[in-house]
N, C-alpha and C positions, 0 to 999 in steps of 0.2 A: 509438582505432581508429574511423575513420569507417565508417558503414554502406556496404555495397557498392552499386555503381551500380544494381543491380536492385531495391534497397529503395525503397519509396515516398519520394520526396525530401522530402515535407513532415514526415516523422517522424524526421529525423536531428538530431543534437545541435546542429549549427550553426544550425538554424532555430529553436531555442528563443527567442533574443532577438527574432527577427522576429515571433514570435507572442506577445510580451509577457512572456515568462518571463525573470526576472532573478535571479541568485544573491544570496542574503542571508546574511550571516554571522549566526551565532547559537549558542545552546547547545542541544545535543541533549537535555539533561536526563538523569536517571539511569534506567537500566534496573532493573526490579524483580528481586528475588532469584530468582524463579522463571524469568524470562526468561534470566537469567545461567546458571541451572542447565541450561536447555534448550540454550543455545548451547555450554556446556562439554561436555555429553554428546554433542553432535553434532560435536565438534572444530571449532567455529567460534571462531576466536581472539577473545579479549576484549581491548580496549584497557586498558592498566594504569591510565589516568586514571579516577577514580571517576565523573565526570560525562560522560565521552565527548564532550568538546567538539570543535570542528572539528579534524579530524586529517587530515594528508596521508598518502599511501601506500596500501597495499593491504589493511590489516587492517580498521580501522573508519573509513571516510571519511564524515563527516556532511556532507550537502549539502542546503541548503534553497533551493528555488526558489519565488519569489512571482510571481503573475500581476499585471502592471501595465498591461496593454493597456487603452486607453480604451474605455469602453462605447460602443457604436455610438449616435451621436446620434439623437434623435427616437424612441428606443425607450421603451417604458413602464418598463423597468428603469432607464433613465437618469433618469427622473423620480422614481423611488422610492428609488434607492440613495443612501446618504449621501456617497459619494465618486465620483470620475470613473472608477474602475476597480473590477472585481469583487473582486480581491484573493485569489483562490484561492491556496492554499499547499500545497506538497508537501515535507515534511521527512522524509528517509529516511537510513538509514545503509547504506553499500555496503561489503560485506566480501568482497573478491575472493578472498582466501586461504581464506575459509570458504565460498565459493560461495553467499553469502547476501545478502539484502536485508532490513533491519529497517525496517518501515514505522512511523514514529514518530507523525507528526501530519499528516493529509492531508485537505484540503478543496478540492474541485474548483471551478472557476469556475461550473459548472452548479449545484452545490449552493449557492454564494453567491448566484447569480441567483435561484434558487427561494426561498431564504431571505428575500431582499429583497422578493419579490412575493407569494408564496403566502399567501393569507388565506382566510377562510371564503367570501369572495365571488368570488375569482378565483385561477387557478392558471396556472403557466407550464409549458407542455409542448410537445413536438414542434417544429414549425417556428418557433414563437415563441421557444422556448428557444435553438434553434440560431442564431437571428438575432442573439443578443446575446453569445454566447460565442465565443472564438477556435476555429478548426478544430483546432488542436493543443492539446487541453484535457484529455483523459482521463488519469487517473493512470497507466494502463498504458502509454500512448504516451510520456509525459514520462519516467517512471521507466526504461522500456526504453532510450530514447535516452541517458540519463545512464549507465545500466549499461554499455551498449555502448561509450561513451566511456571510462569508468573502467576497465573490465575488459580492453579491448583484445583481444588474442589469446585471452584466457580467457573471452570473452563466453558461449560455449556451455556453460561449466561451471556456470552458475547452477543451483542445486538447491533452496535453501530461501528461503521468504519468510515472515517472522514478522510478523504483524499485532499490534503491541504495544499493550497497555493500551487495549482497545476500549471506547469510551464511547457508541457508538451504541445507542440503546435497542432498536431492532428486532433488531439482531444479538445483544444481550444476551438478549433475550426468546427468540430461537430457540435459543441455547445452553442456556438453562435449560429450555426445553421439551424439548429432546433429552435433557438430563441429569436431568430429572424434579425440578427444584428450584423451579419456579414456586409462588407462594403466592397463592391466590385469583386465578389467571390473571394475576398481576403478577410482574414481575422481583423476586426476593427479595433480591438482592445478598448472598446468604449461601451460594453454591455453593462448597464447599471441594473443589477438584479440582486437587491440586498435580501438578507435573511428575513422571512422564511422562504424566499425564492419560489421556484416551481417544482412540484413533486410529481413524479411519473411512476406508475407501476409497470409490471412486466406484461400486462395486457395491452399496453400502449406501445406502438412502434418506436416512439421516442425513447422510452425506457429501455427497450431491447437494443436500440442502437447504442445507447450509452453503456449497456452491459457488454457489448462487443468491442468497446473501445479499449485502449491501452490501460485505462484506469477503471475498467469494469470487469475484464476477463479474469483478473486476479481475484476478484470477489467470488466469482463462480468457483474457481479452483480452491479458494479458502474454505468454502462451504463443503465442497467434495471431500477435501482432506479431513475436515473436522465433523463430518455429518453424524458420526456415531455419538459425539458429545452434544452437538447442536440440536439433534432431533429434527423432526419435520418442520420446515419453515416454508410457508407458501404465500407469504405476504411481502416479498421483497419489493422495496421502493428505492428510488434515487431522487435526491433533492439537489437541484442546481442553484447555486447562488454565487455572487461575486463580492469582492471587497476592494478597498483602496490600498494599493501597495505604496511603499515609500521609495518608489523609483520614478524619477521625473519623466522617463521616456515611455512609461506605461500608465494607463489610466485605470486598469482593473486587474485583479487577480481572480482566479477561478477555483471553485470548490465543488466537490461532489460528496454528498453525504449518503452513504448506503445504509439502509435500515433492513436488517434481516427479518424483522418482526419479533414479537415477544417470544421468549424461550418457552418451551413446554413446561407446564406446571410440574414441580417435583412432587413425588408422592410424600405424604406426611410421614414423619418418623414413626417407627413401630414402637 
């Protein structure tokens, strides 16, 4: 389903290649046991394949888009970056039957640009950052365009976004601060909070804090981008839970499950 004519034309699926986004085949990797428990309890269908590799259809469709747009010449990032493109990557699983998106591994072009340049001596912000990244670059814009294409007439049924296996230290810190598991003001990696975890709404300052995190602000933008299809949703909640990773140096991995609330009821067919 293409976006309606009234949608901003730059944010539609067909414009992804023109902005440097190209689909890359790959392996989605394995979901943790706690992520599977969450999906099962919410009636989000699980692919029978253990590693959830690239699948067609409406249950678990793994799509990996990589940013290959050439860095604008004569920019300071062009001088610092080891390749000609920023290489941002958005790897997500689109589950139309389960009304869900599972965010697997996502690194924006802006993050890659800042990663290349940010040092103790200089930082890339504002206009300088916008000058080197494509206009169509935010996770929320790219993911919404793909969801709209994959879900078609069911676009407005999106309800759940699972941020899978979060490894961003600032978000881990915030989760542990909220759950009281920091040790000496450091991430302890020992928070044992299995599904169903703890759920916060946006009347709770803990929910608002998570909404303002690196793994929450994209949810806000996703809703803003798709609000015409999603309709009024005023029951946003976030559930925090953790699971055991297969990494000896870590004791836990972190998840955030965002629930937009039930979609508006469709009018009956005439």
